[in-house]
N, C-alpha and C positions, 0 to 999 in steps of 0.2 A: 504494498499499500504506499500511497503519497504521504509525505509531510503533512500536510493538509488534511487529510483523512485522518492518519492518526491522531492529530493535533485534536479535531473535532469529537475522536471518537472518546479519547482521555476525557474531554469536557463532558461527554454526555452521559461517560461513567461517574463522573463527580456528580452530577445533579440527580443521578439516580441515587447513589451512596446519601446524598444529604437530602434525598427527597424534595428536589426544588421543583416548584411549576413551571420552569422554562427550560430550554432546550439544553443548556451545559453553563459550567462555571472553568474561567480560564484564568492561568496565570496572567501576569501582564506579557512576558516575554511570549506565551503563547498567542496573548491577542494580538500582538504584531505579527506574529508570524501570519494567522488569520487574516489579518487584515490585507498582508501583502500579497497571499495568495488566493485569498478566493474574490473572484470577481463582483463587483457591488457592493462589498461588504462595507459596513460601515460603525465607524467608533462614535458614541455619545456621550461625552463628558458632562455629567449633569450636578458640575458643582455650582457655586453662587460666582456671580460675576467678580464678587471680591476676592473668591479663592482664585479665580482666573487672573485677576490683576495683579494679586499680590502674590501669589506660590508660582505660579506657571500655568501655561497652558501646552497642550499636546495639537504640533501643526497639523491642519485639515481635518480634526475632530470638529463633529457639530458639538454647539453648546447649547444646550438648553438646561435651563435651571431648575432642578427638583423643587428646591425650597427657594423663593427669591429674598433677593438681598435688597435693603435690609429689611429686619423685621423677623429673617428665617420662618416666612409663614410660607405653607404649600402652593405650589405654581400650580393654579387652578386651569390653567391653559396647557398642560403639559403636554398631553396627549395630541393636542391640536397644533401645537408647534411640533410635538413629533411628526405627526403626519405630514406637514407641510415642506420638512427636510429629509425625512426618511419613508423612503417605499416600504409601504407592510410586507412585499414580498422579499425585502432584502435581508442579508444575515446584521443583524444588530448587535453590536456590543456595549455596555453601558460601564461606565466607569466612573467615579466619584474620590474622595478622599481617602478612605478604606474600605469602600466596600459594600456599605450598608444601604446608603440611599441607591447606589446603582441596582442593588438585589432590589429595592422596592421599585425602581422605574423599569425593571425587567419584569415581576409580576404584573405591574398595569400596563404594561405595552403588550406582553403575552393575551392578557384577558382582554386586548383592543382588536386584537386579532393579528400579531405580528406573531408568526410561529416560528420565528429563529432568532431567539433571544438568547444572548450570554452575559453573564454578571463577569466582570473584571475583579477576581478575587483581590487582596492588598490594595487597590485604589493607585491613586496617584503617588500618596505619601507614605501607605504603610502603617503598619501596626507601630504602637508609641512602644519607646525603648525603656530602659529601668528609670530613667529620667524624664519620664513623659514627654518625650521629644519623638516627633513624626520625622521620616525622611531616611533613617537609619535601619530600619529594620523591612524589607519587601516595598512594594510599590513599584510604580512605573518609572520614578526617576531614581529611585536607589538600582534598579535593573539596566539603567545607561541607555533607555530608550528615548527617542526624540523628543526633546520640550525645549520652550524657550520664555523667557521673563519677562516681563515688561521692565 
């Protein structure tokens, strides 16, 4: 089998093991592989505008807030914005800071008819270390994947 098929099979296995209501769960490096190899695959960053501006962005990712800044209120237009930017037939991967909001976004998108939803585990910044700092354990940035900062 090819690298894309193997990576997606691994993501599907994780989803079954974790009893996830969507297609799969990917590490950041796996998500990058899928994004490069799967025609039409989309990466949707669901972090707030403040996080994108102050922490960093993933080039060419769609940016749709799950919670709106300021106030951290749920984005009532999330699914509408998603439908404007991402075809429901696309393989779509969701990423946030650490994987929680992106999980919720994948659940919502799956419920709205997106059949190929994936969560990017670890998110952009990864888990907190012993000093409660992010960016040192896991995550997109720590994996050395493409990102920019304002």
